[in-house]
N, C-alpha and C positions, 0 to 999 in steps of 0.2 A: 504694606508692601505694594509697590507700584506694579501696574500691569505689565510693564516691560520685563519684569523679572519672573513673570509667570512661567512655570514649566510648560513645555510644549512637546508634541509628539515628534518622534524621529522616524521618518519613513524608511530608513535603512536598518533599523533595529529589528531584532527578533521579537517574538511574543513575550518573552520574559522581560526584555527591556521596555517594551511597550507598557506592560503591566506596572513596572516600577515607575515609569513616568506618570501614569495615571494616579498611583498612590502618592507621588510627590505633589501632584496638583491638589489632592485633598488636604495634605498637610499644609501646603502653601495657603490654601483658602481659609484654614482654621475652622472648617465645618465638621461637626461631629457626624458619626454614622447615622444617628437617629435623625438629626436635622436634615442630612442629605436625603434620607428616605422620605421624609415629609415633603421636601421640596420637589422631588421627582413625582410623588403622588399628586401634589397640587398642580404641577406643570402638565402632567398627562390628563388630569381631570379637566383642566382649563382648555386643553386642546381636543377634548372629546375622545381620548384614547381609552378604549374599554379595559385593556389589561393593565392592572396595577400590580407592580412587583411587591412581593413580601419583603419585610425588612431583611430577612436572612439572605434573600437573593441579592439584594444590593450589597450587603456586607461581604458575601462570598465573591462577588465580582471584583472586589478590591484586594483580595487576598493573594499572596504569592502561590505559584505552582499551578495556576489555571492553564489548562490545555485548550480551552475554548472560551470565548467571550461573546455575549449577545451584543452585536454592534449597535442596535437600537438603544439598549441599556447604557452602553458606553457613551453615546452622544447625549443621552439624557443626564448622565452623571456630569459630563462636561458642561452642559447648559446650567445645571444646578450649581456647580462650583464656580462658574465664571459669571453668574448673574444674568445669563441670557444676553450679555452685552453685545456680542458680535457673532453673527451666524457664520462668518468666515472662519472663526476659531473652531467652531463645531465642525465645519466642513473639513478643515485640516486634520482634525482627529479622525473623522470618518475615513478619509482617504488614506491616512497613515495606517489605520487598522486593516483596511482592505489590502494595502500593499504588503503589510506584514504577513497576512494570511495567504496571499497569493504567492509570496516568496517561499513561505514555509511549505506550501503545497507542492510547488515546483521542485523544491529540494528533496521532497519525500518520494518523488516518482523516479525510480531508478530501474535500469535494465541491466541485469547480470546474466552471464551465460556460464555453462560448464564445458565450453570448448574454446580453443584458441582461435583468434582470427586467422584467416588464411595467410600463409607465408607467401612472399614474392616467389614467382617461378624461378627467377635468377636474382640472387642477392648480391649486391655490389659493395665492395670495399669493407671498411671497418675491421680490418685484420687485427690492429692493435687492441681495439676495444674487446673483440671476441677472445683474443688470446688472454687478456686479463680477466674477463668476467666468466668465461666458460667453465674454468675449474671450480668456481664457486657454485655453479649451478648443477654440478654433477657429483654425487657421492659424498656430500658433506653430512656428517651425522647431526650436527647442531643446526638450529634454524638459521636461515640466511636471508638477509634483506639486501637487494641490489637496487640502488637508486641511480638513475641516469637523468641528468639535467642538461639543459641547453636551450638555445634560443628557438623560437618558433620556426618550424619547417626544416629543422636540422636532421630529422629522421630518427628521433628517439623511439617512437612507437615501432617503427620497422625494425630497429635494432633489437628491442627486447622481445618482440614477437618471434623474430628469427632465432634469438637465443633460446627462447622457450621451446621452439620446435626441435632444437638440437639436444634437449635434455632426455635422458634415458629413464625408463621405468616409472613414468609418471602415472599415478593411480587416479588423481583427482585434479581437475582444473577449475578455477574460479576466476572470472574475468569481468572487469567493469571499467567503463569510462567515467571518471569522477567529475568530468565537466568543469575542471578548475578554471579554465579560461574560455569557456563557452559563453555565448550570449545568454544562455539560460542560467538559472541558479546552479551553483555547484551542488553535487550530490551530498546529501546529509549522511554522515557515517553510520548513524544508527539504522537508517533505512537500508543502506548497503549491507550491513551485517544481517539484518532481518531477511533480506533477499538471498544472501549467501546461505543462511541456515535453512531457508525454505527449499533451496535447491538440494540440500543435503537431507531433506526429510525431517527437519526439526522446526517446530513452530511454537509460538507462544512464549519465547524467552523474554523476560523483562529487559529493558534497554540497558540497565546497568550490568547485566550478566552476559550480554551477547558475545563479547570478545572471548571470555573464558569458555562459553558454550561452543563457540566455533573451534577453539583449540581442542576441546574434548571430541568434537565430531570428526576432526581431522587426524586425531591420534592414531598412529600406526599406519598412516597412509603417506605415500610419497606425493606431496601436493605442490602445485604451482598456483600462486595467486598473482594475477596481473592487475595492477592498479595504475591505469593509464590517466595521464593528464591531471595530476594532483595539484590542488591549489596551495596547500600548506602542509606542514608537518602535523598540525592539529587535526587536519582531515584524515591523515594517513594512520596516525598512531593507534586509534581504536581498531584498525583493520589488520593489525599485526598479531596473529595468534601465538607466535613463538612456539611452534610445534617442532620437535626434532625431525629433521629430514625435509622440512618444508622450505620452499623458496618463494619469497615475495619479490616481485619485480615492480618497481615504481618509476614512473616518468613524471617530470615536472619542468616547467620553464624556470623554476627557481631552485636554488640549492636548499635542500630540506635538511634540517637538523634532526637526523634520525640516528641516535647513538648506536654504534656497532655496525652501521650499514656499510656495505661495500659501495663506494661512490665512483661514478665516472662522469666527467663533464664532457659532453659530446660537442665537438666543434664542426665546422664546415668540412666538406670534402677536401682532400689534398688534390693538387692538379692531376696526379695519376688516377685517383678515384673518379674524378670528374670525367677524365678521358675515357675510363673504362665504362662508365654509365652511358656516355654518348655513343660509344662504339656498339655497345649491346643494344641500344635503343634505336639508333638510326642506321647502323651498319658501319663496319670498319672502313669500307672503301670510301664512303662519303667523308668520314673524318680524315682519313689519310690523304685525300685529295686536297684538303685545306686545313691542316692541323693548327695553324696559327689562328685562324678565324674561330675554329672550334674552341680553342683555349680562351680567346677573348670573350666568346659567348658565356663560358663558364664563369669567368671573372665578372662579367657584367651582372650576373645574378648572384654574386657573392659565394659561388661554389656550394650553395645550399641544395641539398638533395631534392626537396620538394619542388623548389623553383626550377632546378635543372630538369627534373622529370617532366614538369609542365612544358618547358621549352622543347624538350625532346619530343613530346607528344605532338606539339605544334609543327615541328620540323618534319616528323614522320608523316603528318597529314597533308603536307604541301610539298610534294616532290618537285614541283616546277620551280620552287624558290631555291636559290643558292644559300649556303651558310652565310655569305656576306649580306644577302638580302635580310635574313633573319637578324643578324647582328645590327644592321642599320635600323631596323624596325625597333629593336630593343632599346637602342641608344635614343632614338627619337621619342619613344613613349616615356622613357625615363626623364627626358627634358621637359616634355609637355605636361606630364603629370606631376612633376616636381616631387617624385617619390623617393624616400630614403629606404623604404622597406622593399628589399629585393624580392621577397615572396609576393608581395602585392604587385610589383612590377611584372613578375612572371605570370601572375594570375591575369592581370590586365592584358598582357600580350596574348595569352592563350584564349581568353574570353573574347577579345575583340576580333579574333580571326575565325571564331566559330560561326557556322551558319545561324541565321536568326532563330530557327526552332530550337537549336541546341542552347543558345544563350537564354532564350525564354525559359526553357525547362530548368536550367541551372538556377535562375533567379526564383522560380516557383518552388523548387525543392527546398530552398532556405525557409519557406513558410511552414514546413512540416514541423510540428512541435515535439515529435517523438525522437527516439534514439536511432532507429533504423526503419526502413520502409520497404515495401514490395513494389513490384511493377504496377499493380493496379492503383495504388495510392499515388504514385508518380504520375500516371496517366490522368488521373482525376485533377491533380494540381495543374497540369499542363493543358487540360481541356482537349486531350487527344486520345486516340484509341491505343489499346495496350500493345498491339504488335508494333506500331510505329514508335511508341515510347520505349519499348524494349531495345530497339536498335539504337535510339538516342542514348539510352543509359549505357549501353556497351561502348559507344563512342566516348562518352564522358569518362568511363573507367579507363579506356585505352589512353586517354589524354591526361590521366592522373588528376582529373578534377573531381572524381567520385571514387569512393572505396567500396569494393564488394566484400561484405563481411562474411557471407556464406551464400550458397547458391540461391539466387533470386532475392537476396536481401542486400540493401545498399545503405551507405552512410556518408554524410558530408564531413570532411575534416573541419574542425572548428574554424580554421583560418578561411577555408573556402566558404563556410557558412556566413562568416562575418562579411567577407567580400561580396558574396551574392546578395546578402541582405541589403548592403549599402547600394549596390547597383540597382536592386529592385526599387529602393526608395527614390533613386534618381530617375529611373527610366520608366517605371510602371505607375500609372495613376493609383491612388489609394483605393479607388473603387475596384480596379482590376485585381489588386492584391486581396482585397476583402472578398471579392467574388471567388477567387481561387481557394481561399481558406474555407469559405462557406461550402464550396463543392466538396472539399475534403471532409468537412464535418458532416455533410449530407451522406457522403460515401460511408464513413465509419458508422454513422447512426443506422443507415439502412442495412449494412452488412451485419452489424451487431444484432439488429432486430431479427434478421433472418436466422442467424446462428441460434439466438435464444428461442426462436419458434420451434427449433428442433431439440434444443437442450431442455426446455421446460414448456412444452406446448400447452399444458394444462393451465398455465398462468397467463394466457394471452389477454384475458380481460383486465389484468392488472397492469399491462404495459401499454404504451402508446400504440395506436393502430399501425400495423405493418403495411407499408406502401411500396415495397421494393420488388422488382422483378429479378433480383440477383439470384443466382443459383444457390439453392440451399445445400448445406453439408449433407453427406450421405446418411449419417446417423448421429446419435448423441455423442459418441466418442469423437467423430470427426469435428462436430461443433465445438467440443471441449478443446480439442487441439488448436483450432483456429482462435478461439477466445484466449487461450493461454499465450499463443504466439503474438497476438496483437494487443494483449492486455495493457502493456505500458503505453502504447500508442493511443488506445481508446481512452484511457484515463487522462493522458496528456492533452488529447484533443478536447475532452470535456473541460479541463482547466483553462485551456486557451479560449475556448468558446465563451466561458464565463468572463474572462478578461477582455474579450473583444466584443462585448455587448451582443452576444448571441445566446441569451438566456434560455431560449427554447431548446437549442441543441444541448446545452449543458444539462438542463433538466431531463431531457429525453434520454441521454446517455446514462445519467444517474438511475433513472427508472428502469431502463432496458437491462443494465448490467447488474442491478441489485441482487437478483437471485444467484447469478454465477459467482459474484464476489463473495456473497455470504456463504454459499455452499462450499466454495473452495478455501474459505478462511483467509481471503485477501483483505483483511480488516483495515490495514493501513491505506491501501488503495481506495477502499470504500469510504473511509473517513474523509480523505482529501477531496474525492469526487463529489460525494453527497454534500459536504460542507460548502464547496464552491458553487454547486447548483443552488443550494439554499440562499447563499449570499447574493447570487446574480438574479434570482427569480423574484418578481414582485411578490410582496408578502401574501397577497390573496391566492397565489398559485404555488407557493413553495412547500405546502404541507407534505407532499409526497417525498420530496428530498429530505425533509426533516424526519419523517418516519423512518426512512432508510438509514439516516445518520444515527437515529436513536437505537436501531438494531445493532449497529456497530458498537455503540457504547454499552449496550446490554450484554453483548457477547463478551466484551472485555471486562465485565464486572464493574463498569462505571455507572452504577445505577442512578446516582444523583443527576449526572449530566443527561442520561437517557430520559429521566423523568421530566427534566426541563424541556427538552426538544419535543417529546411526545405531547406534553401539555399544550405547547404552541401549535403542533400539528393538529391536535384535536380541536382547538379553538378555531383554526382555519377551516377544517373540514365541517365543523358544526355550522359555520356561517355560510357554507357553500352548498351546492346541490350535488357534490361529488360523493355519492353514497359509498362507493367502494373505498375511498380514502377515509371516509368516516368510520367504516368498519375496521379498516386496518389500524387507524389511530386508537380506536377503542381497545382492540385486542392488544396492541403493543403497550399501551399505557397500563392495561390490566396485568400484563406479564411483569412489569416492573413493580407495580403495586403489590402483586402477589409475592415477589421476591423480598420486598421489604416488610412483609407481614400485614399489609392492609387488605386482608382477605375480603371483607365486605365490599369495599370499593371495587376490587378486582372482579368479584363475582357479578356485581351490577354492570360493569363494563362489558363482560362477556355476554350476559343475557341481552343487553341492548344491541350488541353487534349481531347476535343471532336474529333478533327481531328485524333489524334493517336488512339483513341478508335474505330473509324470507320475503320481505316486502318487495325487493328488487329481483327476486327469484334467482339468486346466485347460489347454486348448490356448492360451489367451491368455497365461497366465503362462509357459508353456513357450516360446512364441515370443519373448516379451520377454526372457527369460533367454538364449535362444539368440542373440539379436541382440548381446548384450554379449560373448558368447564369440567371435563373429565378429570384432569390432573388436580384441579382445586377441590372438586367434590371428594376425591379420594383422600386428599390431605386432611380434609375436615371430617373424615370418617363416614361420609355418606356413600358407602360402597355400592349399595343397590342402585342409587341414582347414577353413580359413576359408570357402572356396567351398562346400564340402559343407554346412557349418552354415548358411550364408546361404540356400542353396536350400531346405533343410528349414524354415528360419524363414519364408521367403516363402510356402511352401505352406500353412503353418498360418495365417498372417495373412490369406490370401485367404479362409479358412474363417471366421475370427472377425469380419472387417469392420473391423479396427483400421487405418484408413488412415494415421493419424499414424505408427505404428510401421512400417507398410509403406513409407512414404516414406523413413524413416530406414534401413530394411533395404536398399532399392534403392540408396541412397547408399553403404551399406557394401559392397554387391556391386560398385558402381562402383570403390570404392577397391581391392578385391581384384583386379578386372580390370586396373586400372592396374599393380598390382604384378606381375601375370602378363604384362604387355605387350600386353593386349588393349584398345588405346586406343579403337577405334570402339565396342566394347561398353560401355566405361566411360563414354564420352560419352553414349550412349543412356540408360544407367541413371541418370546424373546429371540429365539433362534430365527424365526421368520423376519423379525424386525432387523436383525443383524444382516440377513441375506439381502433385504431390500436396501438397507443403508449402503452396503458394499456395491450393489448394482447401480445405485444412483450417485456413488462417490460422495456420500454424505458422512464425513468423518465425525462430526458432532453427534449425529444420530447413532452412528455405530458405537460411540463411547457410552452413551446412555443405555443402549440396548445391552451392551456387554455388562454393564453394572447390574441391570435387572436379571440377566442370565446368571451372574454370579450369586445374586441373592437366592434365585430359585434353586440353583445347584446346592448351595449351602443348606437350604431348607430340606432338600432331598438327601442330605448326608454326604454329598460329594465335595468335601472340603477342598482338596487339592485342585480339582478342576475349577472350582469357584475362585480360588486364589489366583489361578492363572488368568481367568477372564478379567478379574478386577485389575490385575497388574497391566494388562493390555489396555483396558479402559483408561487407566491413569496415564499411561504413556500417550495415548491419543489426545486426551484432554489437555495435557501440557503442550503437545505439538500444535494444537489448534487454538491455544490460548483461551480456552473456555474455563474460566475460574469456577463457575457454578458446577460444572461436571467434575472438575478436579476435586473440589471440596466433597462432593457426594461420593466420588470413588474412594477418597481417603477415609471417609467415615465407614463405608461398607467394608473396606479393606481392614480397618481396625476391628470391626465386628468379627470378620473371618479369623484374624490373628488371635483374638480372644477365644474363639471357639476351638482353634487349633492348639490352645495351651501356651500362647506367647503373649502374656499380658503387657510386657514391656514394649513390644512392638506395637501392640494395640494402642497403648497410651501415646506413643510417638505419633502414630497415624492420626488419632483423634485430635491431638494438639495441633498438628499441621493443618487439619481441616478447620479447626477453630480459628487459627490465624487468618486463613483465607476468607472464611465466612464473615469474620469480624471486619476485615479490610473492605470487602465489597458491600457489607451491610445486609446480610441474609440471616434474619433472626432464627428461622426454622433450622437451618443447618448449624447455627451456633448452639442451639438447644440440644440438638442431636450429638454434637461434639462434646458438650458438657456431660451428657448422659453416658456416652461411650467412655469418657475419661473416668467417670465415677465407677463404672463396672470394672475397668482395668485396675483402678486403684484398690478396690476391694480385694481383688485377687493378689495384688502386690502387698497386702497387709497394711493399708493406710486408710482405714475407714473414716477418720476425721476429715481428711481432704476430700474423700469421696462425698461426704455429706455436703460440703461446700459446693462441689460441682453440681450435685443434684438440686440444691436450692436454686442455683442459677438457672438450671434447665427448667425446673418447675415454674419459676417466675415467667420465663419466656413462653412456655407451652400454655400456661394459664392465660397470658395476654393474647396469644394467638387462638385460643379456644380449640386446640387440636386434641385428639383422643390420647396422645402420649402422656398428657398431664396426669391421668389416673394411674398409669403404670409407674411413673416417676414418684408420685406421692406415696404409693405403696412401698417402693424401694426405700424411700427416705424414712418412712415410719419404721420399717424393719431394721434399718441401721441405727435409728435413734433409740430403739427399745433397749 
């Protein structure tokens, strides 16, 4: 087969398509997986690359369904399959993968709200549209979808926002800009659903179940869902929950095929509506003095509301000009620019008549990568002080060049963003645009660092040094509010920094925001930010981002991927002098090794991390490492060692002020006390752990502590209170998408059900836990699930199946060398007798 027919990468494809092209390349080459692995090993050895991938790693790289690929392995695969013939081919694949990952990251960053955008103070026209659509928005028992389409600038968003404000008895609002025609990537529907569910207090729903879960969350509520600027019907359909009483409002420049939707195609203003808008904007007297010219101005901009509002803003700002002067200027610009787009004509007219500082600000605002922004960010982009920038922003809002989404928050219409971006490319040197974005990245990095210094002061040594004089939030709650408000912008800024060759900013934002994103359960945001930072940062420096990415994978139960990135992070840390990252990588890899049953390796990692922590005199690192030893020692039945370690850990934590880890350690001590038969002490420790978790907004920690409290209460004979704590723990585990906690809660819930005389419920819970622990690869919880199933089956009169379950549990416990093996062997012998 000739080289001209060789499959190539597609820079416009998604990761699924990219993987398919890579598999096609292997088939085209005729190279087996074994030979491919040998070639990669030979190539890396010849080039002096220390890390040699295992055969399984190469094989899995080429399998469908991968959510992450190692770009260095990808290019080595391409080299091996194409015979190292042309490095340009390899470069094309590398660039295509980076483009795919960048596009996927951008699409995953979405900004949703639970409030409607502000309505116009005076809404003009659209009587026919409102007369037709308003009855559908009020009092319909069945779910309603209203789709408004029309050309750019025709006022679709203004119409549906006004319509939504007219609706009665609304209990819940969900709103999002889908960015269908924005210069940025359109919003990915799964990310929008996840963000909607998070607003409603629901977390951790698998992608395939999110639409149905949204429907259940909205059941019984009168809800309005605003889906603005949709790209296609495919983008919208997953966002339609079909809940009785709900109204979904959709806008798009295209006619969307949405079965059953109430459609309205919005056209330009009528002459009467244009006249009304001009009279309200510039005064009836001025229009009445020259109605013919006013009418010609409206015609010149195509009677489009956005364009007409822009022109009206310009007229209002120049009282010395007559309407005839404005008309002549419009006609002249239309000729010289050769523009067919009446909105762009109006934008050019409005922009050219602005004072220089206003024009500069508008161009700089187009560089902002996020959804909306505050005055401080705008001032940084403009290189001006906040007070002056606030005045300029007000002028741009008055001139319809900027939208005020809520008090102090602003947004560019996508058409204005495109126009301002183009003007910036023409008028501002690339160095000036880069300097403006760098100032913005500096601003967000500094403000985030200050917020995190209040949010988690005890982890200062794990973050980049704080070098900002910005005012710190008053307290942890205020810091959390700021972080949540700016979260989308912070993540978007990190992604843009990675794309614009500012790897230091991307890496710092990843490191600074890690604790907040992890505590709050913003795992999707963490994944795209940490992955972008890892891609952009030179290999010798990207260990920190990889460790943070691995934590996301671990939280989501993706232990295989976590192990891959942790191993790379550990290799980088081992070769460097960054002792703190070495400790972190050892601990994190140990956690995954522990989950998959490699207890000896995990224990060695923990002990090595403690040794390094003492060497550099880091009490916090030592305490965090000790905490993991506690959990593993308890699992292996070394209860006295576990108790001694946890006491040492808690003493250190009280010195460092790390309340999050202190809460976890108290929960671990509760578990050790349970194993030692000290049920009252276990209960007290678990209750303290819950209080600390709630104080620090650590939902995952709360779930684990509730599970321990449930166990303690059951041991004390309080079965119903125990059941209630476990149900709450299970609810939280599902919300934060912690599969490990979910499996643990299900197994403990099964044990409670059996104790309460409900073996059928117990069997159901244990089997659900088994499915999860098998899926994520946690052998210990698998064994506990089999053991729980066996106990329930005995009560249900099925000893033969119970014996099968016990044999599977015994095999796993023997392999793990945990103390449960003895009890299971005794049970099995009793059933076999």
